[in-house]
C-alpha positions as CSV (number, residue, x, y, z in Angstrom):
1,M,-30.4,11.9,-17.7
2,P,-30.3,14.6,-14.8
3,A,-31.0,18.1,-16.5
4,Q,-27.6,20.0,-17.3
5,A,-25.6,17.1,-16.2
6,A,-22.1,17.0,-18.3
7,L,-22.2,14.1,-20.2
8,W,-18.4,13.0,-18.9
9,S,-20.2,13.3,-15.1
10,L,-23.0,10.7,-15.5
11,S,-22.8,7.4,-14.1
12,A,-22.6,3.9,-16.1
13,A,-25.9,3.1,-15.5
14,E,-26.9,6.9,-16.5
15,V,-25.4,6.6,-19.9
16,A,-26.5,3.2,-20.8
17,A,-30.6,4.5,-20.0
18,A,-29.8,7.7,-22.2
19,V,-28.3,5.9,-25.1
20,R,-30.9,3.0,-25.0
21,H,-33.3,5.8,-25.1
22,G,-32.4,7.8,-27.7
23,D,-31.2,10.9,-25.3
24,V,-27.9,11.2,-26.3
25,S,-25.2,9.4,-28.6
26,C,-22.8,7.6,-28.0
27,R,-20.3,9.9,-30.0
28,E,-21.5,12.7,-27.6
29,V,-21.1,11.3,-24.2
30,T,-17.7,10.5,-25.7
31,A,-16.7,13.8,-26.8
32,S,-17.1,14.8,-23.7
33,V,-15.7,12.8,-21.9
34,L,-12.6,13.0,-23.5
35,E,-12.8,16.8,-22.9
36,R,-12.6,15.7,-19.6
37,I,-9.2,13.5,-20.0
38,A,-7.6,16.5,-21.6
39,Q,-8.7,19.0,-18.5
40,C,-8.0,16.3,-15.8
41,N,-5.4,14.1,-17.3
42,P,-2.3,16.0,-17.4
43,R,-2.7,17.0,-13.9
44,V,-2.9,13.4,-12.1
45,N,-1.8,11.2,-15.2
46,A,-3.9,8.5,-14.5
47,L,-3.9,7.4,-18.5
48,T,-1.0,6.4,-20.0
49,E,-2.4,6.6,-23.6
50,V,-5.8,8.5,-24.4
51,L,-7.6,6.7,-27.2
52,A,-9.7,9.2,-28.5
53,D,-9.5,8.4,-32.5
54,A,-10.1,4.3,-31.8
55,A,-13.1,5.5,-28.7
56,L,-14.8,8.0,-31.2
57,A,-14.8,5.3,-33.8
58,S,-15.9,2.8,-31.5
59,A,-18.7,5.3,-30.4
60,D,-19.8,5.9,-33.8
61,A,-20.3,2.0,-34.8
62,A,-22.4,1.9,-31.5
63,D,-24.8,4.7,-32.8
64,R,-25.2,3.5,-35.8
65,A,-25.7,-0.3,-34.1
66,R,-28.4,1.5,-32.1
67,A,-30.2,3.0,-35.2
68,A,-29.9,0.2,-37.0
69,G,-32.0,-1.7,-34.4
70,A,-29.7,-4.0,-32.7
71,A,-30.0,-5.2,-29.5
72,L,-28.1,-3.3,-27.1
73,G,-25.5,-4.5,-24.6
74,P,-25.6,-3.4,-20.6
75,L,-22.7,-1.4,-21.2
76,H,-23.6,0.2,-24.5
77,G,-22.0,3.4,-24.8
78,V,-20.4,3.3,-21.4
79,P,-16.1,4.6,-21.1
80,V,-14.2,2.5,-19.8
81,T,-10.4,2.5,-19.0
82,I,-8.2,-0.4,-18.9
83,K,-5.5,-1.6,-16.9
84,I,-2.1,-1.4,-18.4
85,N,-1.1,-5.1,-17.4
86,V,-3.9,-6.4,-19.1
87,D,-3.9,-7.7,-23.1
88,Q,-6.1,-5.0,-25.1
89,A,-5.5,-5.7,-28.8
90,G,-3.1,-3.1,-30.3
91,H,-1.8,-2.0,-27.4
92,A,1.1,-2.6,-25.1
93,T,0.6,-4.7,-22.3
94,S,3.9,-2.5,-20.6
95,N,2.9,-3.3,-16.7
96,G,4.8,0.0,-16.0
97,V,8.0,-1.8,-17.4
98,I,10.5,-0.2,-19.5
99,P,11.4,-3.0,-21.5
100,L,7.9,-4.1,-22.1
101,R,7.0,-0.9,-23.8
102,D,6.5,-2.4,-26.9
103,H,5.0,-5.9,-25.8
104,I,1.8,-5.7,-28.0
105,A,-1.0,-7.3,-27.9
106,R,-2.1,-9.0,-30.6
107,E,-6.1,-10.1,-28.8
108,D,-8.4,-8.9,-26.0
109,A,-8.0,-10.6,-22.7
110,P,-11.2,-11.8,-21.6
111,L,-12.3,-9.2,-19.5
112,V,-11.7,-6.4,-22.3
113,A,-13.8,-9.1,-24.7
114,Q,-16.3,-9.0,-22.0
115,W,-16.4,-5.3,-21.8
116,R,-16.4,-4.9,-25.6
117,A,-19.3,-7.5,-26.4
118,A,-21.2,-5.4,-23.6
119,G,-20.7,-1.9,-25.6
120,A,-18.3,-0.4,-23.6
121,I,-16.4,1.9,-25.1
122,I,-13.1,2.0,-24.1
123,V,-11.0,5.6,-23.7
124,G,-7.8,5.2,-22.6
125,R,-5.1,3.0,-20.9
126,S,-4.9,3.2,-17.3
127,N,-1.5,3.0,-15.0
128,T,0.2,1.1,-12.9
129,P,3.7,0.6,-10.7
130,T,6.7,-1.2,-12.3
131,Y,5.3,-4.6,-12.2
132,S,1.9,-4.1,-10.3
133,W,3.6,-4.5,-7.3
134,R,3.1,-1.4,-5.2
135,W,0.1,0.4,-3.3
136,F,1.7,3.7,-4.8
137,T,1.4,4.4,-8.8
138,D,4.9,5.2,-10.3
139,N,7.2,3.8,-12.6
140,G,10.0,4.4,-15.1
141,L,8.0,4.2,-18.2
142,H,4.5,6.1,-17.2
143,G,5.8,8.6,-14.6
144,R,3.8,9.0,-11.0
145,T,-0.3,9.1,-10.8
146,L,-1.7,11.6,-8.2
147,N,-4.3,11.3,-6.1
148,P,-6.4,14.0,-7.0
149,W,-7.6,14.7,-3.3
150,D,-4.0,15.6,-2.4
151,P,-1.2,14.8,-4.6
152,A,1.3,14.4,-1.6
153,V,-1.0,11.2,-0.5
154,T,-0.5,7.7,-2.6
155,P,-3.4,7.0,-5.3
156,G,-3.0,3.4,-4.2
157,G,-1.7,0.5,-5.8
158,S,-1.5,-1.0,-8.1
159,S,-4.6,0.1,-9.7
160,G,-3.9,3.7,-9.0
161,G,-4.3,5.2,-12.4
162,A,-7.9,3.4,-12.5
163,A,-9.2,4.7,-9.1
164,A,-7.9,8.4,-9.9
165,A,-9.5,8.4,-13.9
166,V,-13.0,7.2,-12.5
167,A,-12.7,9.4,-9.6
168,T,-12.0,12.9,-11.7
169,G,-14.8,11.7,-14.1
170,M,-12.3,9.9,-16.8
171,G,-14.6,7.7,-17.8
172,A,-17.7,5.8,-15.6
173,L,-15.6,2.3,-15.4
174,A,-12.7,1.9,-14.8
175,H,-10.7,-2.2,-14.8
176,G,-8.3,-3.1,-12.1
177,N,-6.8,-6.0,-10.8
178,D,-6.1,-7.2,-7.2
179,I,-3.7,-10.2,-5.4
180,G,-3.0,-8.3,-2.6
181,G,-5.4,-5.0,-2.3
182,S,-4.8,-3.5,-5.8
183,I,-7.8,-2.7,-6.3
184,R,-9.7,-2.0,-2.7
185,Y,-6.8,0.2,-1.4
186,P,-6.4,2.7,-4.4
187,A,-10.2,2.8,-4.8
188,Y,-10.0,3.6,-1.1
189,A,-7.3,6.7,-1.4
190,C,-9.2,8.2,-4.1
191,G,-12.6,8.0,-2.4
192,V,-14.4,6.0,-5.1
193,A,-16.0,2.2,-4.6
194,G,-13.6,-0.7,-5.9
195,L,-14.9,-4.4,-6.2
196,R,-12.9,-7.3,-5.6
197,P,-14.5,-10.9,-7.0
198,T,-14.1,-14.2,-5.7
199,V,-11.0,-16.3,-7.1
200,G,-12.3,-17.8,-10.5
201,R,-15.3,-15.4,-10.6
202,V,-14.2,-13.3,-13.8
203,P,-12.0,-15.1,-16.3
204,A,-8.7,-14.1,-16.4
205,Y,-5.5,-14.9,-19.1
206,N,-3.2,-12.6,-21.3
207,P,-2.6,-14.0,-24.7
208,S,0.8,-12.2,-24.8
209,A,1.9,-14.0,-21.6
210,T,5.1,-16.2,-22.1
211,A,4.6,-18.5,-19.3
212,E,1.5,-19.2,-17.7
213,R,1.1,-17.4,-14.1
214,S,2.5,-19.0,-10.9
215,I,0.9,-20.4,-8.0
216,T,0.0,-17.4,-6.3
217,P,-1.6,-15.1,-9.0
218,Q,-3.7,-18.3,-9.8
219,L,-4.8,-19.0,-5.8
220,M,-5.4,-14.9,-5.0
221,S,-5.3,-12.6,-8.0
222,V,-8.8,-11.2,-9.4
223,Q,-10.0,-8.6,-12.2
224,G,-12.3,-6.4,-10.9
225,P,-14.4,-2.9,-11.8
226,L,-13.8,0.4,-10.0
227,A,-16.5,3.0,-10.3
228,R,-18.1,6.7,-8.2
229,S,-21.3,4.1,-6.9
230,V,-22.2,0.5,-6.3
231,G,-24.9,0.2,-8.6
232,D,-22.1,1.4,-11.3
233,L,-20.0,-2.0,-10.1
234,R,-22.8,-4.1,-10.0
235,L,-23.2,-2.9,-13.9
236,G,-19.5,-3.3,-14.7
237,F,-18.6,-6.4,-12.5
238,H,-22.2,-8.5,-14.2
239,A,-21.0,-7.5,-17.8
240,M,-17.1,-8.7,-17.3
241,A,-18.2,-12.4,-15.6
242,G,-19.0,-14.2,-18.4
243,H,-17.5,-17.5,-19.5
244,D,-14.6,-17.7,-21.4
245,A,-12.6,-20.9,-22.0
246,R,-9.3,-19.8,-21.9
247,D,-9.6,-19.1,-18.2
248,P,-10.2,-22.7,-17.1
249,S,-10.5,-21.7,-13.5
250,W,-13.9,-19.7,-14.2
251,V,-16.4,-20.9,-12.2
252,P,-20.2,-20.8,-13.5
253,V,-22.0,-19.9,-10.7
254,P,-25.4,-17.8,-10.3
255,L,-24.3,-13.8,-10.0
256,E,-27.1,-13.6,-7.6
257,L,-28.2,-16.1,-5.1
258,P,-30.6,-17.2,-2.4
259,L,-30.1,-14.4,0.7
260,P,-30.0,-16.0,3.6
261,A,-33.0,-16.6,6.2
262,G,-34.0,-14.2,8.4
263,P,-31.9,-10.9,9.3
264,L,-28.0,-10.6,8.0
265,R,-25.2,-10.8,10.6
266,V,-22.3,-8.3,10.1
267,A,-19.1,-9.0,12.2
268,L,-18.0,-5.8,13.0
269,F,-14.1,-6.4,12.9
270,R,-13.2,-3.1,14.0
271,H,-10.0,-3.6,15.9
272,C,-6.5,-6.2,16.0
273,P,-4.2,-7.1,18.8
274,G,-0.7,-5.5,18.2
275,I,-1.7,-3.2,15.0
276,A,-2.9,0.2,15.8
277,V,-5.8,1.8,14.5
278,D,-5.9,5.7,13.4
279,P,-9.3,6.6,15.1
280,A,-11.2,8.0,11.6
281,V,-10.5,4.1,10.3
282,S,-12.9,3.3,14.1
283,A,-14.9,6.2,13.4
284,A,-15.7,5.3,9.9
285,L,-16.2,1.6,10.7
286,D,-18.7,2.6,13.9
287,Q,-20.6,4.4,11.6
288,A,-21.2,2.2,8.8
289,A,-21.5,-0.2,11.9
290,G,-25.1,2.1,12.7
291,W,-26.0,2.6,9.1
292,L,-26.1,-1.5,8.3
293,Q,-28.2,-1.9,12.0
294,A,-31.1,1.3,11.0
295,A,-31.2,-1.1,7.5
296,G,-32.3,-3.9,9.9
297,Y,-29.1,-5.6,9.7
298,V,-27.6,-7.5,12.9
299,V,-24.3,-5.8,13.8
300,E,-21.7,-7.7,16.6
301,E,-18.3,-7.2,17.0
302,A,-16.3,-10.7,16.0
303,A,-13.0,-11.1,14.8
304,L,-12.2,-13.1,11.8
305,P,-10.2,-16.5,13.0
306,G,-6.5,-16.9,12.3
307,F,-6.6,-12.9,10.6
308,L,-3.0,-12.4,11.4
309,E,-1.9,-15.5,10.4
310,A,-4.0,-15.5,7.4
311,A,-1.4,-12.2,6.3
312,E,1.6,-13.1,7.2
313,L,0.8,-16.4,5.1
314,W,-0.1,-13.8,1.9
315,R,3.3,-12.4,2.6
316,T,4.9,-15.6,2.8
317,L,3.6,-17.4,0.4
318,T,3.3,-14.2,-2.4
319,T,7.2,-13.2,-1.4
320,D,8.4,-16.8,-2.0
321,D,6.7,-16.8,-5.4
322,A,8.4,-13.2,-6.5
323,R,11.9,-15.0,-5.9
324,R,11.2,-16.8,-8.8
325,S,9.7,-14.8,-11.1
326,V,8.9,-11.1,-9.9
327,V,12.8,-10.6,-8.3
328,A,15.1,-10.8,-11.1
329,G,13.5,-8.5,-13.8
330,V,12.7,-6.0,-10.9
331,R,16.2,-6.6,-10.3
332,E,17.2,-6.0,-14.3
333,H,14.6,-3.8,-14.9
334,G,12.8,-1.8,-12.3
335,D,13.4,1.4,-11.2
336,E,14.8,2.7,-8.0
337,A,11.7,3.0,-6.0
338,I,10.0,-0.6,-7.2
339,R,13.6,-2.3,-6.2
340,R,13.6,-0.3,-2.6
341,S,10.8,-1.3,-2.3
342,L,10.8,-4.9,-3.0
343,H,14.1,-5.1,-0.7
344,N,12.4,-3.4,2.4
345,M,9.7,-6.3,1.5
346,M,11.6,-9.3,1.4
347,E,14.3,-7.9,4.3
348,G,13.9,-9.9,7.3
349,M,12.3,-13.0,5.4
350,A,13.7,-16.2,5.2
351,E,13.1,-18.2,2.0
352,T,10.5,-21.0,2.3
353,D,12.3,-24.2,1.3
354,R,9.7,-26.7,-1.0
355,D,8.5,-28.4,1.8
356,G,8.0,-25.2,3.9
357,F,6.2,-23.6,0.8
358,L,3.8,-27.1,0.4
359,D,3.3,-26.5,4.2
360,G,2.0,-22.9,3.4
361,L,-0.2,-24.0,1.0
362,A,-1.9,-26.6,2.9
363,R,-2.1,-24.3,6.1
364,R,-4.0,-21.9,3.8
365,Q,-7.5,-24.4,3.3
366,T,-6.8,-25.3,6.8
367,L,-7.5,-21.3,7.1
368,A,-10.0,-21.4,4.6
369,R,-12.0,-24.0,6.5
370,Q,-12.3,-21.8,9.8
371,W,-13.3,-18.5,7.8
372,A,-16.2,-20.5,5.8
373,V,-17.0,-21.8,9.3
374,F,-17.6,-18.5,10.4
375,F,-19.5,-17.2,7.6
376,E,-21.9,-19.5,8.0
377,R,-22.5,-17.2,10.8
378,Y,-21.8,-14.5,9.8
379,P,-22.6,-13.9,6.0
380,L,-21.2,-10.3,6.0
381,V,-18.1,-9.0,7.6
382,L,-17.4,-5.5,8.3
383,M,-13.6,-4.3,8.4
384,P,-11.2,-1.4,7.1
385,V,-9.7,-1.2,4.0
386,S,-6.5,-0.3,5.8
387,W,-5.9,0.2,9.7
388,Q,-5.0,3.7,8.9
389,R,-5.8,6.4,6.3
390,P,-4.4,6.8,3.0
391,V,-0.9,7.3,3.6
392,R,2.3,9.4,2.2
393,Q,3.8,9.0,-1.2
394,D,6.5,6.2,-1.6
395,M,6.5,4.9,2.3
396,D,7.3,1.6,1.3
397,T,11.1,2.9,0.3
398,G,12.0,4.5,3.3
399,S,12.9,2.0,5.8
400,V,12.3,-1.4,6.6
401,E,9.9,-0.3,9.9
402,D,8.2,2.0,7.3
403,M,7.3,-0.9,5.0
404,R,6.4,-3.1,8.2
405,A,4.2,-0.9,9.5
406,L,2.5,-0.4,5.9
407,V,2.6,-4.0,5.9
408,A,0.5,-4.2,9.2
409,A,-1.9,-1.7,8.1
410,Q,-2.9,-3.4,5.1
411,S,-3.4,-6.7,6.9
412,P,-7.2,-6.6,5.9
413,L,-6.4,-6.6,2.1
414,L,-3.8,-9.9,2.3
415,A,-5.9,-12.1,4.6
416,T,-8.9,-11.7,2.6
417,A,-6.9,-11.9,-1.0
418,G,-4.7,-14.8,0.7
419,L,-7.9,-16.9,1.1
420,G,-9.4,-15.7,-2.6
421,V,-12.5,-14.1,-0.9
422,P,-14.4,-11.4,-2.5
423,G,-14.3,-7.8,-1.1
424,L,-15.7,-4.4,-1.1
425,S,-14.3,-0.4,-0.8
426,V,-17.0,1.8,-0.3
427,P,-16.1,5.6,0.4
428,T,-18.0,7.2,3.7
429,G,-16.2,10.8,3.5
430,L,-13.3,12.7,4.5
431,A,-10.5,12.5,6.9
432,G,-8.1,15.8,7.1
433,G,-8.9,16.1,3.4
434,V,-8.7,12.7,2.3
435,P,-10.9,9.7,1.6
436,M,-12.1,7.6,3.9
437,G,-13.9,4.2,3.9
438,V,-14.6,0.8,5.2
439,Q,-14.4,-2.7,3.7
440,L,-17.4,-5.2,3.5
441,V,-16.1,-9.2,2.8
442,A,-18.0,-12.1,2.2
443,W,-17.4,-16.0,1.9
444,R,-16.8,-17.0,-2.1
445,F,-18.6,-16.1,-4.7
446,R,-21.7,-13.9,-2.9
447,E,-20.5,-10.6,-4.1
448,D,-24.4,-10.3,-4.3
449,L,-24.5,-9.2,-0.3
450,L,-21.7,-6.9,-0.8
451,L,-23.1,-5.1,-3.3
452,R,-26.1,-4.9,-1.4
453,A,-24.9,-3.6,2.0
454,G,-22.4,-1.4,0.5
455,E,-25.7,0.5,-1.2
456,V,-26.5,0.6,2.2
457,I,-23.5,2.5,3.5
458,E,-23.2,4.7,0.2
459,R,-26.9,6.1,0.4
460,A,-26.4,7.0,4.3
461,A,-23.3,8.3,3.8
462,G,-23.9,10.7,0.6
463,F,-20.2,11.0,0.4
464,L,-20.0,13.3,-3.2
465,P,-16.7,11.9,-5.3
466,F,-14.4,14.2,-6.5
467,S,-15.3,15.0,-9.8
468,A,-18.7,16.3,-8.0
469,R,-17.2,19.2,-6.1
């Protein structure tokens, strides 16, 4: 444990090691994090609930387990947060929706159960936009989450509360989920690391749900961790990826797979015809490419096949699916911001009929095959999180043209989510006082390659998170 370090500032790995060795108690760590929450949360509004009493009781139980010689899990004593769109027993799965404020879960979702079993201490519930729809975190129930670096800039969405919490030290690990960048974009905006795992890697299920998830979330949505370091991401990811029979889509693939033979080839995807690129994004990509090259990776500039089509297909499929699910709820229960955002997203998009939707699903398989072949040559892709630096608050509620520019900028998030592949957002520095970073993408179930390369970039960048400044 670093000398004189505030306990709230320790990494998940440091906390787990210090608790295991008896250098610090779980109660001491938890109390320190709760004090940090009391200092920071009123300013950024990252957490909608602070679970002080329950967290201290869990910490005391964890200390008793250690004293009794019980086997300790990999997250024993580590303070974590859970997003409000996932079931946690005894708490509302509100998803930022006013009529769901009393929608109390009676049992834990799989990842919550997994983290508890690993010894994690849940200190709070993190904010999300209404229906977890936007790349901005604001709702009529819990209000707006601010980016700790600049309140005029989005903290990202939909896991903006998770990213702001972990960036400011309100927990060593945060849970998030991602169907169109909702882990990776908040990580990017708040200067932390965020992992979108492969679909089927982390079991997902809300026992409180009154209906099964529709087809696009089944194909594209994932649960994953955010943290201040890539090493902590690995720790949190491994702990949440275990089997749970409630998700029949879970796949029993080993978390570490054999490395490809020879030097690992990386495709540098640094521009896309028709889409404007912020110079800071280009500079971050070139810098990260140099760091990987210096570490022995072979970096070659190349473009993902059918990239723009994959991004547009994401928009078509998710929007048409939303017409059957989210739209009615937004119109009846949504705040003005989510209504405006939804209008801007759907404006000018013709509704796809049954055959058109099925044809889109078939085309998704064709694009996935093209990407699978591409990843045979390039096991890793280095690309932007977004083609633009983190944008101003509420850009999606302005004009339809603003929304179209935003959707184009977010195409690196959409194409990857649409095809169900894993992605890692890693910070590289600051641009105009706002975090900047890059994204690493691999083929399905190769999170191990992402985390390994992400640590190379992290070490070379030497970026200090908000909490360390």
